[in-house]
Chimera marker file (.cmm) of the C-alpha trace (Angstrom):
<marker_set name="trace">
<marker id="1" x="6.605" y="-15.212" z="10.343" r="1" g="1" b="0" radius="0.5"/>
<marker id="2" x="3.767" y="-16.619" z="12.075" r="1" g="1" b="0" radius="0.5"/>
<marker id="3" x="5.755" y="-17.333" z="15.187" r="1" g="1" b="0" radius="0.5"/>
<marker id="4" x="7.304" y="-13.833" z="15.492" r="1" g="1" b="0" radius="0.5"/>
<marker id="5" x="6.373" y="-11.893" z="18.419" r="1" g="1" b="0" radius="0.5"/>
<marker id="6" x="5.657" y="-8.062" z="18.443" r="1" g="1" b="0" radius="0.5"/>
<marker id="7" x="9.222" y="-7.219" z="19.783" r="1" g="1" b="0" radius="0.5"/>
<marker id="8" x="10.512" y="-9.266" z="16.614" r="1" g="1" b="0" radius="0.5"/>
<marker id="9" x="8.275" y="-7.606" z="13.667" r="1" g="1" b="0" radius="0.5"/>
<marker id="10" x="8.621" y="-4.111" z="14.620" r="1" g="1" b="0" radius="0.5"/>
<marker id="11" x="12.255" y="-3.951" z="12.838" r="1" g="1" b="0" radius="0.5"/>
<marker id="12" x="10.359" y="-5.193" z="9.728" r="1" g="1" b="0" radius="0.5"/>
<marker id="13" x="7.981" y="-2.188" z="9.979" r="1" g="1" b="0" radius="0.5"/>
<marker id="14" x="11.226" y="0.151" z="10.564" r="1" g="1" b="0" radius="0.5"/>
<marker id="15" x="13.006" y="-1.298" z="7.593" r="1" g="1" b="0" radius="0.5"/>
<marker id="16" x="10.085" y="-0.972" z="5.386" r="1" g="1" b="0" radius="0.5"/>
<marker id="17" x="9.848" y="2.811" z="6.468" r="1" g="1" b="0" radius="0.5"/>
<marker id="18" x="13.582" y="3.367" z="5.969" r="1" g="1" b="0" radius="0.5"/>
<marker id="19" x="13.134" y="1.841" z="2.331" r="1" g="1" b="0" radius="0.5"/>
<marker id="20" x="9.855" y="3.933" z="1.881" r="1" g="1" b="0" radius="0.5"/>
<marker id="21" x="12.040" y="7.307" z="2.815" r="1" g="1" b="0" radius="0.5"/>
<marker id="22" x="15.124" y="6.603" z="1.309" r="1" g="1" b="0" radius="0.5"/>
<marker id="23" x="13.322" y="5.906" z="-2.213" r="1" g="1" b="0" radius="0.5"/>
<marker id="24" x="11.226" y="9.223" z="-1.832" r="1" g="1" b="0" radius="0.5"/>
<marker id="25" x="14.550" y="10.905" z="-1.053" r="1" g="1" b="0" radius="0.5"/>
<marker id="26" x="16.282" y="9.769" z="-4.030" r="1" g="1" b="0" radius="0.5"/>
<marker id="27" x="13.058" y="10.643" z="-6.184" r="1" g="1" b="0" radius="0.5"/>
<marker id="28" x="13.267" y="13.892" z="-4.830" r="1" g="1" b="0" radius="0.5"/>
<marker id="29" x="16.843" y="14.331" z="-6.003" r="1" g="1" b="0" radius="0.5"/>
<marker id="30" x="15.991" y="13.352" z="-9.410" r="1" g="1" b="0" radius="0.5"/>
<marker id="31" x="13.191" y="15.771" z="-9.749" r="1" g="1" b="0" radius="0.5"/>
<marker id="32" x="14.858" y="18.772" z="-8.308" r="1" g="1" b="0" radius="0.5"/>
<marker id="33" x="18.421" y="19.491" z="-9.415" r="1" g="1" b="0" radius="0.5"/>
<marker id="34" x="20.682" y="22.041" z="-7.268" r="1" g="1" b="0" radius="0.5"/>
<marker id="35" x="19.096" y="25.226" z="-9.064" r="1" g="1" b="0" radius="0.5"/>
<marker id="36" x="15.530" y="24.128" z="-8.081" r="1" g="1" b="0" radius="0.5"/>
<marker id="37" x="14.993" y="23.646" z="-11.778" r="1" g="1" b="0" radius="0.5"/>
<marker id="38" x="12.915" y="20.786" z="-12.838" r="1" g="1" b="0" radius="0.5"/>
<marker id="39" x="14.839" y="17.957" z="-14.117" r="1" g="1" b="0" radius="0.5"/>
<marker id="40" x="14.454" y="17.126" z="-17.796" r="1" g="1" b="0" radius="0.5"/>
<marker id="41" x="13.730" y="13.563" z="-16.970" r="1" g="1" b="0" radius="0.5"/>
<marker id="42" x="10.690" y="14.720" z="-14.644" r="1" g="1" b="0" radius="0.5"/>
<marker id="43" x="9.468" y="16.729" z="-17.749" r="1" g="1" b="0" radius="0.5"/>
<marker id="44" x="9.594" y="13.821" z="-20.255" r="1" g="1" b="0" radius="0.5"/>
<marker id="45" x="8.220" y="11.351" z="-17.858" r="1" g="1" b="0" radius="0.5"/>
<marker id="46" x="6.143" y="13.145" z="-15.268" r="1" g="1" b="0" radius="0.5"/>
<marker id="47" x="3.118" y="10.590" z="-15.550" r="1" g="1" b="0" radius="0.5"/>
<marker id="48" x="5.268" y="7.575" z="-15.236" r="1" g="1" b="0" radius="0.5"/>
<marker id="49" x="7.310" y="8.983" z="-12.140" r="1" g="1" b="0" radius="0.5"/>
<marker id="50" x="4.049" y="10.317" z="-10.289" r="1" g="1" b="0" radius="0.5"/>
<marker id="51" x="2.515" y="6.675" z="-10.810" r="1" g="1" b="0" radius="0.5"/>
<marker id="52" x="6.059" y="5.052" z="-9.335" r="1" g="1" b="0" radius="0.5"/>
<marker id="53" x="5.566" y="7.244" z="-6.440" r="1" g="1" b="0" radius="0.5"/>
<marker id="54" x="1.727" y="6.085" z="-5.908" r="1" g="1" b="0" radius="0.5"/>
<marker id="55" x="2.821" y="2.370" z="-6.479" r="1" g="1" b="0" radius="0.5"/>
<marker id="56" x="5.808" y="2.251" z="-3.982" r="1" g="1" b="0" radius="0.5"/>
<marker id="57" x="3.337" y="4.043" z="-1.524" r="1" g="1" b="0" radius="0.5"/>
<marker id="58" x="0.637" y="1.394" z="-1.936" r="1" g="1" b="0" radius="0.5"/>
<marker id="59" x="3.353" y="-1.575" z="-1.771" r="1" g="1" b="0" radius="0.5"/>
<marker id="60" x="4.749" y="0.026" z="1.455" r="1" g="1" b="0" radius="0.5"/>
<marker id="61" x="1.141" y="0.511" z="3.125" r="1" g="1" b="0" radius="0.5"/>
<marker id="62" x="0.236" y="-2.948" z="2.327" r="1" g="1" b="0" radius="0.5"/>
<marker id="63" x="3.430" y="-4.584" z="3.909" r="1" g="1" b="0" radius="0.5"/>
<marker id="64" x="2.849" y="-2.329" z="6.774" r="1" g="1" b="0" radius="0.5"/>
<marker id="65" x="-0.768" y="-3.087" z="7.232" r="1" g="1" b="0" radius="0.5"/>
<marker id="66" x="0.133" y="-6.866" z="6.557" r="1" g="1" b="0" radius="0.5"/>
<marker id="67" x="2.574" y="-6.752" z="9.412" r="1" g="1" b="0" radius="0.5"/>
<marker id="68" x="0.350" y="-4.780" z="11.747" r="1" g="1" b="0" radius="0.5"/>
<marker id="69" x="-2.342" y="-7.245" z="11.068" r="1" g="1" b="0" radius="0.5"/>
<marker id="70" x="-0.088" y="-10.188" z="11.952" r="1" g="1" b="0" radius="0.5"/>
<marker id="71" x="1.036" y="-8.476" z="15.215" r="1" g="1" b="0" radius="0.5"/>
<marker id="72" x="-2.307" y="-7.585" z="16.644" r="1" g="1" b="0" radius="0.5"/>
<marker id="73" x="-4.784" y="-10.283" z="15.004" r="1" g="1" b="0" radius="0.5"/>
<marker id="74" x="-2.595" y="-13.054" z="14.869" r="1" g="1" b="0" radius="0.5"/>
<marker id="75" x="-3.082" y="-13.570" z="11.259" r="1" g="1" b="0" radius="0.5"/>
<marker id="76" x="-2.359" y="-11.243" z="8.233" r="1" g="1" b="0" radius="0.5"/>
<marker id="77" x="-5.120" y="-10.468" z="5.513" r="1" g="1" b="0" radius="0.5"/>
<marker id="78" x="-4.173" y="-12.849" z="2.681" r="1" g="1" b="0" radius="0.5"/>
<marker id="79" x="-4.878" y="-9.854" z="0.109" r="1" g="1" b="0" radius="0.5"/>
<marker id="80" x="-2.476" y="-7.513" z="1.591" r="1" g="1" b="0" radius="0.5"/>
<marker id="81" x="0.725" y="-9.807" z="0.651" r="1" g="1" b="0" radius="0.5"/>
<marker id="82" x="-0.936" y="-10.129" z="-2.780" r="1" g="1" b="0" radius="0.5"/>
<marker id="83" x="-1.273" y="-6.221" z="-3.269" r="1" g="1" b="0" radius="0.5"/>
<marker id="84" x="2.110" y="-5.958" z="-1.841" r="1" g="1" b="0" radius="0.5"/>
<marker id="85" x="3.487" y="-8.458" z="-4.270" r="1" g="1" b="0" radius="0.5"/>
<marker id="86" x="1.516" y="-6.955" z="-7.146" r="1" g="1" b="0" radius="0.5"/>
<marker id="87" x="2.654" y="-3.522" z="-6.684" r="1" g="1" b="0" radius="0.5"/>
<marker id="88" x="6.023" y="-4.531" z="-5.757" r="1" g="1" b="0" radius="0.5"/>
<marker id="89" x="6.503" y="-6.098" z="-9.160" r="1" g="1" b="0" radius="0.5"/>
<marker id="90" x="4.818" y="-3.024" z="-10.707" r="1" g="1" b="0" radius="0.5"/>
<marker id="91" x="7.525" y="-0.675" z="-9.547" r="1" g="1" b="0" radius="0.5"/>
<marker id="92" x="10.574" y="-1.741" z="-11.508" r="1" g="1" b="0" radius="0.5"/>
<marker id="93" x="8.063" y="-2.242" z="-14.472" r="1" g="1" b="0" radius="0.5"/>
<marker id="94" x="7.331" y="1.477" z="-14.520" r="1" g="1" b="0" radius="0.5"/>
<marker id="95" x="11.139" y="2.119" z="-14.382" r="1" g="1" b="0" radius="0.5"/>
<marker id="96" x="11.794" y="-0.160" z="-17.269" r="1" g="1" b="0" radius="0.5"/>
<marker id="97" x="9.340" y="2.049" z="-19.132" r="1" g="1" b="0" radius="0.5"/>
<marker id="98" x="11.534" y="4.970" z="-18.701" r="1" g="1" b="0" radius="0.5"/>
<marker id="99" x="14.949" y="2.924" z="-19.553" r="1" g="1" b="0" radius="0.5"/>
<marker id="100" x="13.696" y="0.222" z="-22.346" r="1" g="1" b="0" radius="0.5"/>
<marker id="101" x="9.984" y="1.382" z="-23.421" r="1" g="1" b="0" radius="0.5"/>
<marker id="102" x="9.266" y="-1.461" z="-25.608" r="1" g="1" b="0" radius="0.5"/>
<marker id="103" x="10.451" y="-4.027" z="-22.965" r="1" g="1" b="0" radius="0.5"/>
<marker id="104" x="8.518" y="-2.172" z="-20.244" r="1" g="1" b="0" radius="0.5"/>
<marker id="105" x="5.105" y="-2.067" z="-22.143" r="1" g="1" b="0" radius="0.5"/>
<marker id="106" x="5.397" y="-5.857" z="-22.860" r="1" g="1" b="0" radius="0.5"/>
<marker id="107" x="5.915" y="-6.346" z="-18.975" r="1" g="1" b="0" radius="0.5"/>
<marker id="108" x="3.314" y="-4.007" z="-18.209" r="1" g="1" b="0" radius="0.5"/>
<marker id="109" x="0.883" y="-5.920" z="-20.153" r="1" g="1" b="0" radius="0.5"/>
<marker id="110" x="1.646" y="-9.305" z="-18.508" r="1" g="1" b="0" radius="0.5"/>
<marker id="111" x="1.157" y="-7.267" z="-15.064" r="1" g="1" b="0" radius="0.5"/>
<marker id="112" x="-2.215" y="-6.324" z="-16.224" r="1" g="1" b="0" radius="0.5"/>
<marker id="113" x="-2.714" y="-9.969" z="-17.122" r="1" g="1" b="0" radius="0.5"/>
<marker id="114" x="-1.665" y="-10.994" z="-13.677" r="1" g="1" b="0" radius="0.5"/>
<marker id="115" x="-3.965" y="-8.547" z="-12.032" r="1" g="1" b="0" radius="0.5"/>
<marker id="116" x="-6.880" y="-9.778" z="-13.698" r="1" g="1" b="0" radius="0.5"/>
<marker id="117" x="-6.195" y="-13.311" z="-12.852" r="1" g="1" b="0" radius="0.5"/>
<marker id="118" x="-5.362" y="-12.522" z="-9.186" r="1" g="1" b="0" radius="0.5"/>
<marker id="119" x="-8.659" y="-10.099" z="-9.247" r="1" g="1" b="0" radius="0.5"/>
<marker id="120" x="-10.633" y="-13.034" z="-10.119" r="1" g="1" b="0" radius="0.5"/>
<marker id="121" x="-8.942" y="-15.530" z="-7.840" r="1" g="1" b="0" radius="0.5"/>
<marker id="122" x="-9.593" y="-13.410" z="-4.968" r="1" g="1" b="0" radius="0.5"/>
<marker id="123" x="-13.110" y="-11.700" z="-5.986" r="1" g="1" b="0" radius="0.5"/>
<marker id="124" x="-15.110" y="-14.180" z="-3.618" r="1" g="1" b="0" radius="0.5"/>
<marker id="125" x="-12.448" y="-13.495" z="-0.515" r="1" g="1" b="0" radius="0.5"/>
<marker id="126" x="-12.589" y="-9.650" z="-1.214" r="1" g="1" b="0" radius="0.5"/>
<marker id="127" x="-16.569" y="-9.625" z="-1.144" r="1" g="1" b="0" radius="0.5"/>
<marker id="128" x="-16.543" y="-11.887" z="1.835" r="1" g="1" b="0" radius="0.5"/>
<marker id="129" x="-14.052" y="-9.527" z="3.824" r="1" g="1" b="0" radius="0.5"/>
<marker id="130" x="-15.861" y="-6.265" z="2.583" r="1" g="1" b="0" radius="0.5"/>
<marker id="131" x="-19.142" y="-7.677" z="3.689" r="1" g="1" b="0" radius="0.5"/>
<marker id="132" x="-17.869" y="-8.443" z="6.975" r="1" g="1" b="0" radius="0.5"/>
<marker id="133" x="-16.412" y="-4.903" z="7.088" r="1" g="1" b="0" radius="0.5"/>
<marker id="134" x="-19.769" y="-3.116" z="6.199" r="1" g="1" b="0" radius="0.5"/>
<marker id="135" x="-21.706" y="-5.339" z="8.770" r="1" g="1" b="0" radius="0.5"/>
<marker id="136" x="-19.258" y="-4.446" z="11.652" r="1" g="1" b="0" radius="0.5"/>
<marker id="137" x="-19.383" y="-0.606" z="10.763" r="1" g="1" b="0" radius="0.5"/>
<marker id="138" x="-23.059" y="-0.342" z="10.414" r="1" g="1" b="0" radius="0.5"/>
<marker id="139" x="-23.334" y="-2.392" z="13.702" r="1" g="1" b="0" radius="0.5"/>
<marker id="140" x="-20.926" y="0.229" z="15.451" r="1" g="1" b="0" radius="0.5"/>
<marker id="141" x="-22.810" y="3.158" z="13.643" r="1" g="1" b="0" radius="0.5"/>
<marker id="142" x="-26.166" y="1.540" z="15.269" r="1" g="1" b="0" radius="0.5"/>
<marker id="143" x="-24.873" y="1.234" z="18.547" r="1" g="1" b="0" radius="0.5"/>
<marker id="144" x="-23.613" y="4.974" z="18.431" r="1" g="1" b="0" radius="0.5"/>
<marker id="145" x="-26.859" y="6.091" z="17.322" r="1" g="1" b="0" radius="0.5"/>
<marker id="146" x="-28.685" y="4.183" z="20.202" r="1" g="1" b="0" radius="0.5"/>
<marker id="147" x="-26.204" y="5.008" z="22.746" r="1" g="1" b="0" radius="0.5"/>
<marker id="148" x="-28.321" y="7.523" z="24.987" r="1" g="1" b="0" radius="0.5"/>
<marker id="149" x="-26.679" y="8.603" z="28.246" r="1" g="1" b="0" radius="0.5"/>
<marker id="150" x="-27.676" y="11.155" z="30.853" r="1" g="1" b="0" radius="0.5"/>
<marker id="151" x="-25.032" y="14.115" z="30.386" r="1" g="1" b="0" radius="0.5"/>
<marker id="152" x="-22.585" y="13.695" z="33.461" r="1" g="1" b="0" radius="0.5"/>
<marker id="153" x="-22.179" y="16.386" z="35.717" r="1" g="1" b="0" radius="0.5"/>
<marker id="154" x="-18.566" y="17.952" z="35.946" r="1" g="1" b="0" radius="0.5"/>
<marker id="155" x="-17.085" y="17.640" z="39.647" r="1" g="1" b="0" radius="0.5"/>
<marker id="156" x="-16.952" y="21.011" z="41.575" r="1" g="1" b="0" radius="0.5"/>
<link id1="1" id2="2" r="1" g="1" b="0" radius="0.2"/>
<link id1="2" id2="3" r="1" g="1" b="0" radius="0.2"/>
<link id1="3" id2="4" r="1" g="1" b="0" radius="0.2"/>
<link id1="4" id2="5" r="1" g="1" b="0" radius="0.2"/>
<link id1="5" id2="6" r="1" g="1" b="0" radius="0.2"/>
<link id1="6" id2="7" r="1" g="1" b="0" radius="0.2"/>
<link id1="7" id2="8" r="1" g="1" b="0" radius="0.2"/>
<link id1="8" id2="9" r="1" g="1" b="0" radius="0.2"/>
<link id1="9" id2="10" r="1" g="1" b="0" radius="0.2"/>
<link id1="10" id2="11" r="1" g="1" b="0" radius="0.2"/>
<link id1="11" id2="12" r="1" g="1" b="0" radius="0.2"/>
<link id1="12" id2="13" r="1" g="1" b="0" radius="0.2"/>
<link id1="13" id2="14" r="1" g="1" b="0" radius="0.2"/>
<link id1="14" id2="15" r="1" g="1" b="0" radius="0.2"/>
<link id1="15" id2="16" r="1" g="1" b="0" radius="0.2"/>
<link id1="16" id2="17" r="1" g="1" b="0" radius="0.2"/>
<link id1="17" id2="18" r="1" g="1" b="0" radius="0.2"/>
<link id1="18" id2="19" r="1" g="1" b="0" radius="0.2"/>
<link id1="19" id2="20" r="1" g="1" b="0" radius="0.2"/>
<link id1="20" id2="21" r="1" g="1" b="0" radius="0.2"/>
<link id1="21" id2="22" r="1" g="1" b="0" radius="0.2"/>
<link id1="22" id2="23" r="1" g="1" b="0" radius="0.2"/>
<link id1="23" id2="24" r="1" g="1" b="0" radius="0.2"/>
<link id1="24" id2="25" r="1" g="1" b="0" radius="0.2"/>
<link id1="25" id2="26" r="1" g="1" b="0" radius="0.2"/>
<link id1="26" id2="27" r="1" g="1" b="0" radius="0.2"/>
<link id1="27" id2="28" r="1" g="1" b="0" radius="0.2"/>
<link id1="28" id2="29" r="1" g="1" b="0" radius="0.2"/>
<link id1="29" id2="30" r="1" g="1" b="0" radius="0.2"/>
<link id1="30" id2="31" r="1" g="1" b="0" radius="0.2"/>
<link id1="31" id2="32" r="1" g="1" b="0" radius="0.2"/>
<link id1="32" id2="33" r="1" g="1" b="0" radius="0.2"/>
<link id1="33" id2="34" r="1" g="1" b="0" radius="0.2"/>
<link id1="34" id2="35" r="1" g="1" b="0" radius="0.2"/>
<link id1="35" id2="36" r="1" g="1" b="0" radius="0.2"/>
<link id1="36" id2="37" r="1" g="1" b="0" radius="0.2"/>
<link id1="37" id2="38" r="1" g="1" b="0" radius="0.2"/>
<link id1="38" id2="39" r="1" g="1" b="0" radius="0.2"/>
<link id1="39" id2="40" r="1" g="1" b="0" radius="0.2"/>
<link id1="40" id2="41" r="1" g="1" b="0" radius="0.2"/>
<link id1="41" id2="42" r="1" g="1" b="0" radius="0.2"/>
<link id1="42" id2="43" r="1" g="1" b="0" radius="0.2"/>
<link id1="43" id2="44" r="1" g="1" b="0" radius="0.2"/>
<link id1="44" id2="45" r="1" g="1" b="0" radius="0.2"/>
<link id1="45" id2="46" r="1" g="1" b="0" radius="0.2"/>
<link id1="46" id2="47" r="1" g="1" b="0" radius="0.2"/>
<link id1="47" id2="48" r="1" g="1" b="0" radius="0.2"/>
<link id1="48" id2="49" r="1" g="1" b="0" radius="0.2"/>
<link id1="49" id2="50" r="1" g="1" b="0" radius="0.2"/>
<link id1="50" id2="51" r="1" g="1" b="0" radius="0.2"/>
<link id1="51" id2="52" r="1" g="1" b="0" radius="0.2"/>
<link id1="52" id2="53" r="1" g="1" b="0" radius="0.2"/>
<link id1="53" id2="54" r="1" g="1" b="0" radius="0.2"/>
<link id1="54" id2="55" r="1" g="1" b="0" radius="0.2"/>
<link id1="55" id2="56" r="1" g="1" b="0" radius="0.2"/>
<link id1="56" id2="57" r="1" g="1" b="0" radius="0.2"/>
<link id1="57" id2="58" r="1" g="1" b="0" radius="0.2"/>
<link id1="58" id2="59" r="1" g="1" b="0" radius="0.2"/>
<link id1="59" id2="60" r="1" g="1" b="0" radius="0.2"/>
<link id1="60" id2="61" r="1" g="1" b="0" radius="0.2"/>
<link id1="61" id2="62" r="1" g="1" b="0" radius="0.2"/>
<link id1="62" id2="63" r="1" g="1" b="0" radius="0.2"/>
<link id1="63" id2="64" r="1" g="1" b="0" radius="0.2"/>
<link id1="64" id2="65" r="1" g="1" b="0" radius="0.2"/>
<link id1="65" id2="66" r="1" g="1" b="0" radius="0.2"/>
<link id1="66" id2="67" r="1" g="1" b="0" radius="0.2"/>
<link id1="67" id2="68" r="1" g="1" b="0" radius="0.2"/>
<link id1="68" id2="69" r="1" g="1" b="0" radius="0.2"/>
<link id1="69" id2="70" r="1" g="1" b="0" radius="0.2"/>
<link id1="70" id2="71" r="1" g="1" b="0" radius="0.2"/>
<link id1="71" id2="72" r="1" g="1" b="0" radius="0.2"/>
<link id1="72" id2="73" r="1" g="1" b="0" radius="0.2"/>
<link id1="73" id2="74" r="1" g="1" b="0" radius="0.2"/>
<link id1="74" id2="75" r="1" g="1" b="0" radius="0.2"/>
<link id1="75" id2="76" r="1" g="1" b="0" radius="0.2"/>
<link id1="76" id2="77" r="1" g="1" b="0" radius="0.2"/>
<link id1="77" id2="78" r="1" g="1" b="0" radius="0.2"/>
<link id1="78" id2="79" r="1" g="1" b="0" radius="0.2"/>
<link id1="79" id2="80" r="1" g="1" b="0" radius="0.2"/>
<link id1="80" id2="81" r="1" g="1" b="0" radius="0.2"/>
<link id1="81" id2="82" r="1" g="1" b="0" radius="0.2"/>
<link id1="82" id2="83" r="1" g="1" b="0" radius="0.2"/>
<link id1="83" id2="84" r="1" g="1" b="0" radius="0.2"/>
<link id1="84" id2="85" r="1" g="1" b="0" radius="0.2"/>
<link id1="85" id2="86" r="1" g="1" b="0" radius="0.2"/>
<link id1="86" id2="87" r="1" g="1" b="0" radius="0.2"/>
<link id1="87" id2="88" r="1" g="1" b="0" radius="0.2"/>
<link id1="88" id2="89" r="1" g="1" b="0" radius="0.2"/>
<link id1="89" id2="90" r="1" g="1" b="0" radius="0.2"/>
<link id1="90" id2="91" r="1" g="1" b="0" radius="0.2"/>
<link id1="91" id2="92" r="1" g="1" b="0" radius="0.2"/>
<link id1="92" id2="93" r="1" g="1" b="0" radius="0.2"/>
<link id1="93" id2="94" r="1" g="1" b="0" radius="0.2"/>
<link id1="94" id2="95" r="1" g="1" b="0" radius="0.2"/>
<link id1="95" id2="96" r="1" g="1" b="0" radius="0.2"/>
<link id1="96" id2="97" r="1" g="1" b="0" radius="0.2"/>
<link id1="97" id2="98" r="1" g="1" b="0" radius="0.2"/>
<link id1="98" id2="99" r="1" g="1" b="0" radius="0.2"/>
<link id1="99" id2="100" r="1" g="1" b="0" radius="0.2"/>
<link id1="100" id2="101" r="1" g="1" b="0" radius="0.2"/>
<link id1="101" id2="102" r="1" g="1" b="0" radius="0.2"/>
<link id1="102" id2="103" r="1" g="1" b="0" radius="0.2"/>
<link id1="103" id2="104" r="1" g="1" b="0" radius="0.2"/>
<link id1="104" id2="105" r="1" g="1" b="0" radius="0.2"/>
<link id1="105" id2="106" r="1" g="1" b="0" radius="0.2"/>
<link id1="106" id2="107" r="1" g="1" b="0" radius="0.2"/>
<link id1="107" id2="108" r="1" g="1" b="0" radius="0.2"/>
<link id1="108" id2="109" r="1" g="1" b="0" radius="0.2"/>
<link id1="109" id2="110" r="1" g="1" b="0" radius="0.2"/>
<link id1="110" id2="111" r="1" g="1" b="0" radius="0.2"/>
<link id1="111" id2="112" r="1" g="1" b="0" radius="0.2"/>
<link id1="112" id2="113" r="1" g="1" b="0" radius="0.2"/>
<link id1="113" id2="114" r="1" g="1" b="0" radius="0.2"/>
<link id1="114" id2="115" r="1" g="1" b="0" radius="0.2"/>
<link id1="115" id2="116" r="1" g="1" b="0" radius="0.2"/>
<link id1="116" id2="117" r="1" g="1" b="0" radius="0.2"/>
<link id1="117" id2="118" r="1" g="1" b="0" radius="0.2"/>
<link id1="118" id2="119" r="1" g="1" b="0" radius="0.2"/>
<link id1="119" id2="120" r="1" g="1" b="0" radius="0.2"/>
<link id1="120" id2="121" r="1" g="1" b="0" radius="0.2"/>
<link id1="121" id2="122" r="1" g="1" b="0" radius="0.2"/>
<link id1="122" id2="123" r="1" g="1" b="0" radius="0.2"/>
<link id1="123" id2="124" r="1" g="1" b="0" radius="0.2"/>
<link id1="124" id2="125" r="1" g="1" b="0" radius="0.2"/>
<link id1="125" id2="126" r="1" g="1" b="0" radius="0.2"/>
<link id1="126" id2="127" r="1" g="1" b="0" radius="0.2"/>
<link id1="127" id2="128" r="1" g="1" b="0" radius="0.2"/>
<link id1="128" id2="129" r="1" g="1" b="0" radius="0.2"/>
<link id1="129" id2="130" r="1" g="1" b="0" radius="0.2"/>
<link id1="130" id2="131" r="1" g="1" b="0" radius="0.2"/>
<link id1="131" id2="132" r="1" g="1" b="0" radius="0.2"/>
<link id1="132" id2="133" r="1" g="1" b="0" radius="0.2"/>
<link id1="133" id2="134" r="1" g="1" b="0" radius="0.2"/>
<link id1="134" id2="135" r="1" g="1" b="0" radius="0.2"/>
<link id1="135" id2="136" r="1" g="1" b="0" radius="0.2"/>
<link id1="136" id2="137" r="1" g="1" b="0" radius="0.2"/>
<link id1="137" id2="138" r="1" g="1" b="0" radius="0.2"/>
<link id1="138" id2="139" r="1" g="1" b="0" radius="0.2"/>
<link id1="139" id2="140" r="1" g="1" b="0" radius="0.2"/>
<link id1="140" id2="141" r="1" g="1" b="0" radius="0.2"/>
<link id1="141" id2="142" r="1" g="1" b="0" radius="0.2"/>
<link id1="142" id2="143" r="1" g="1" b="0" radius="0.2"/>
<link id1="143" id2="144" r="1" g="1" b="0" radius="0.2"/>
<link id1="144" id2="145" r="1" g="1" b="0" radius="0.2"/>
<link id1="145" id2="146" r="1" g="1" b="0" radius="0.2"/>
<link id1="146" id2="147" r="1" g="1" b="0" radius="0.2"/>
<link id1="147" id2="148" r="1" g="1" b="0" radius="0.2"/>
<link id1="148" id2="149" r="1" g="1" b="0" radius="0.2"/>
<link id1="149" id2="150" r="1" g="1" b="0" radius="0.2"/>
<link id1="150" id2="151" r="1" g="1" b="0" radius="0.2"/>
<link id1="151" id2="152" r="1" g="1" b="0" radius="0.2"/>
<link id1="152" id2="153" r="1" g="1" b="0" radius="0.2"/>
<link id1="153" id2="154" r="1" g="1" b="0" radius="0.2"/>
<link id1="154" id2="155" r="1" g="1" b="0" radius="0.2"/>
<link id1="155" id2="156" r="1" g="1" b="0" radius="0.2"/>
</marker_set>
């Protein structure tokens, strides 16, 4: 993926958008039936389906941000790939909670263990990245506050 140009990676982003829109379209069909009634599936599993939509949104956002950073900076943020994988793995687990609740809960427990391990492994990298981001934001704010210029007159 490193050797790809901007034109070659834009179809990847388009495919992710299409996947996301298709998934949301299917979920809306499940949620609302033909007479604008709320589906019984939604009433019983309202929280799980809502969390599923958030998880898919985070997954797609991480994929798109990773691709954008790869395109414009030349290398991606490694944590964006990890976030994408974690939330991509969580989405089918949430669906398994609806279909096979016992198996879904077991897998959800394993997912939380994996999340804890990944958070521990990336703790130092996240502190470094967030520290750099905070320093850059403070420098930009300082430049903005110290920027004094004479008001420009409009040409007549």
